[in-house]
C-alpha positions in Angstrom: 77.4 90.3 32.0 77.8 93.6 33.9 80.6 94.8 31.7 78.7 93.9 28.5 76.0 96.4 29.5 77.8 99.4 30.9 78.2 102.7 29.1 80.4 104.4 31.6 83.0 103.1 34.1 85.0 104.6 36.9 88.6 103.5 36.8 90.5 104.0 40.1 94.3 104.2 40.1 95.8 100.8 40.4 93.2 98.9 38.5 94.5 98.6 34.9 91.9 99.4 32.2 93.4 98.0 29.0 92.2 96.8 25.7 91.1 93.4 26.9 88.8 95.0 29.5 87.5 97.4 26.9 86.7 94.5 24.5 84.4 93.1 27.2 82.5 96.5 27.3 81.1 96.8 23.8 78.8 99.6 24.9 81.4 101.6 26.8 81.4 105.3 25.9 83.3 106.9 28.8 86.0 106.1 31.4 86.1 108.3 34.5 89.1 108.7 36.8 89.7 111.4 39.4 93.5 111.2 38.9 95.9 113.7 37.4 97.7 110.9 35.5 96.3 108.0 33.5 99.0 105.3 33.5 96.4 102.8 34.4 94.3 103.4 31.3 95.3 102.3 27.7 94.7 105.7 26.1 95.5 104.5 22.6 93.0 101.6 22.9 90.3 104.0 24.2 90.9 106.4 21.3 90.7 103.5 18.8 87.3 102.5 20.3 86.0 106.1 20.5 85.8 105.9 24.3 86.1 109.3 26.0 88.4 109.4 29.0 87.7 112.0 31.7 90.5 112.8 34.2 92.0 115.8 36.0 95.1 115.8 33.8 94.4 119.2 32.2 92.4 120.8 35.0 95.2 122.9 36.3 93.1 125.8 37.6 90.9 123.4 39.5 93.8 121.4 40.8 95.4 124.5 42.2 92.6 124.5 44.8 93.3 120.8 45.8 96.1 121.0 48.3 96.2 117.9 50.5 99.1 116.1 48.8 101.5 119.0 49.3 100.2 119.4 52.9 100.9 115.7 53.6 104.4 116.0 52.1 105.1 118.7 54.6 103.6 116.6 57.4 105.9 113.7 56.5 108.9 116.0 56.5 108.2 117.5 59.9 107.4 114.1 61.4 110.5 112.5 60.0 112.8 115.4 61.0 111.4 115.6 64.5 110.9 111.8 64.9 107.4 112.5 66.1 105.9 108.9 65.7 108.8 107.3 67.5 108.8 110.0 70.2 105.1 109.3 70.8 105.9 105.6 71.1 108.4 106.5 73.7 105.7 108.3 75.7 103.2 105.5 75.3 105.8 103.2 76.8 105.7 105.3 79.9 108.8 107.4 79.3 109.4 111.2 79.2 113.0 111.9 78.3 113.3 115.0 76.1 117.1 114.7 75.7 116.7 111.5 73.5 114.7 113.3 70.9 116.7 116.3 69.7 116.3 116.9 65.9 119.5 117.4 63.9 118.7 121.0 62.9 116.1 123.7 62.6 114.3 123.7 59.3 115.3 127.3 58.8 119.0 126.1 58.7 118.3 123.4 56.1 118.3 123.4 52.3 115.2 122.0 50.4 115.6 120.5 47.0 112.4 120.0 44.9 112.5 117.4 42.0 109.6 118.4 39.7 108.4 122.0 39.8 104.8 121.5 38.7 101.7 122.3 40.8 102.8 120.3 43.9 106.5 121.1 43.6 105.8 124.8 43.5 103.5 124.6 46.5 106.0 122.6 48.6 108.7 125.2 47.6 106.5 127.9 49.0 106.1 126.0 52.2 109.9 125.7 52.4 110.3 129.4 51.9 107.7 130.1 54.6 109.9 128.1 57.0 112.9 130.2 55.9 114.6 127.3 54.1 116.9 127.8 51.1 115.0 126.3 48.2 116.1 125.1 44.8 114.5 122.8 42.2 115.3 120.6 39.3 112.9 120.3 36.4 114.1 120.3 32.7 110.7 121.4 31.5 110.0 124.4 33.8 111.9 127.7 33.6 112.6 129.6 36.8 109.7 131.7 38.0 112.0 134.2 39.7 111.1 133.0 43.2 113.0 129.7 43.3 116.5 128.9 41.9 116.6 126.3 39.1 119.3 123.7 39.1 120.0 122.1 35.7 121.6 118.9 36.9 119.7 116.5 39.2 122.9 115.2 40.8 123.9 118.8 41.7 120.6 119.3 43.4 120.7 116.1 45.6 124.3 116.8 46.5 123.3 120.3 47.7 120.0 119.7 49.6 119.5 118.5 53.1 115.9 117.5 52.2 114.7 116.2 48.8 111.0 116.2 47.9 109.9 114.3 44.8 107.0 115.6 42.7 107.3 113.9 39.3 104.6 112.1 37.3 105.0 108.4 36.6 105.9 108.0 33.0 108.1 105.4 31.1 110.8 108.0 30.9 110.7 108.8 34.6 110.8 105.3 35.9 113.7 104.7 38.2 114.9 108.2 37.7 116.2 108.2 41.3 118.5 105.3 40.6 121.5 104.0 42.5 123.8 106.6 40.9 121.6 109.5 41.9 121.1 108.1 45.4 124.8 107.7 45.8 125.2 111.5 45.3 122.7 112.4 48.0 124.2 114.7 50.7 125.1 112.4 53.6 122.5 112.6 56.3 119.8 114.0 54.1 116.1 113.3 54.2 114.1 112.1 51.2 110.3 112.6 50.9 108.2 110.8 48.2 104.5 111.5 47.8 104.7 110.9 44.0 105.1 107.3 42.9 107.3 104.4 44.0 108.4 103.4 40.5 110.4 106.6 40.3 112.8 105.3 42.9 115.2 102.3 42.9 114.0 101.1 46.3 116.8 98.5 46.7 119.4 101.2 46.3 117.4 103.4 48.7 117.3 100.7 51.3 121.1 100.3 51.1 121.5 104.1 51.5 119.2 104.0 54.6 121.2 101.1 56.1 124.6 102.8 55.6 123.3 106.2 56.8 123.9 108.2 53.6 120.2 108.9 53.7 119.1 109.6 57.3 115.4 109.2 56.7 112.8 108.4 54.1 109.2 109.5 54.3 106.9 108.1 51.7 103.2 107.7 50.8 103.9 105.0 48.2 105.5 101.6 47.8 106.5 99.6 44.8 103.9 97.0 44.0 101.2 98.6 46.0 98.7 98.3 43.2 99.3 94.5 42.6 96.2 92.5 43.6 98.4 90.2 45.7 100.4 93.0 47.4 101.3 92.3 51.1 102.6 95.4 52.8 104.2 93.4 55.6 106.5 91.6 53.2 107.8 94.7 51.5 111.5 95.3 52.2 111.0 98.9 53.3 108.2 97.9 55.7 110.4 95.1 57.1 113.2 97.6 57.6 110.8 100.1 59.3 109.8 97.5 61.8 113.3 97.6 63.3 114.6 101.1 62.4 113.3 104.6 63.0 114.5 106.1 59.7 111.5 105.2 57.5 108.1 106.7 57.8 105.3 105.3 55.6 101.7 106.1 55.0 99.3 104.0 52.8 98.9 106.3 49.8 96.7 108.8 51.7 98.4 112.1 50.7 95.3 113.2 48.7 92.9 111.6 51.0 90.7 114.3 52.6 87.0 114.1 52.5 86.6 117.4 50.8 89.3 116.6 48.2 87.6 113.3 47.4 84.2 114.9 47.1 85.5 117.7 44.8 87.8 115.6 42.5 85.3 112.8 42.1 82.5 115.3 41.5 84.6 117.2 38.9 85.2 114.2 36.7 81.6 112.8 37.1 80.3 116.2 36.0 82.5 116.0 32.9 81.0 112.7 32.1 77.5 113.9 32.8 77.9 116.8 30.3 79.4 114.4 27.8 76.4 112.1 27.9 74.0 115.1 27.7 75.7 116.2 24.5 75.9 112.6 23.3 72.2 112.2 23.5 
């Protein structure tokens, strides 16, 4: 009954808005989502029904002012490298032994590889340069901007880097792009940071690499299946591994979650829809 009456609907990431749901909304005129991608919305079905979709996909100038995902990426990297969460657990258990917690290297001696050189990838590359890291990137769609060296082959990048940070949109053609072959070429002992999407990574192959030590640590804000309605984080293989190992650091998809970012991104798309309805009337 509610769906039959609505003219606008907010569609959060993880809740699929397909043709069947649209058919139950005969008066629907606008779908609003404060996301940069719209894999959860059937865009062809919306267009066929003349339903406007308002997202942040083409709002690049605005998005350049929204920085928390890149900041969280760097936080995961620092925490994983310096083993901060586990070090704090050590202290909470009543211990104070600094010699157990030496990091493998200074950031300034490490090489940072960026996969995907869009808005977030470029910002993380700047963070790396600010920490005096050597930085290179792989992105077949982005030419070098003169500040960061471009690597044409993905395998060459992961074999070179001590730290890999993933910043690629979730599309059918990018699914599982970090597959078993690519993971097998990671530099031994490297760190891998993923604040993009879980479906970009073969998590089974990743788990094998974590167990055998090829990848020394994985920091992620995403898990495969997290948007399923019956998702149980405690049963996920990476979470189970993390319960007994200190080489996986996970956060519950909070990279973009700051109050100001929520307020500004939600307000932006709501304002788009408001203007649409003003014109529509």
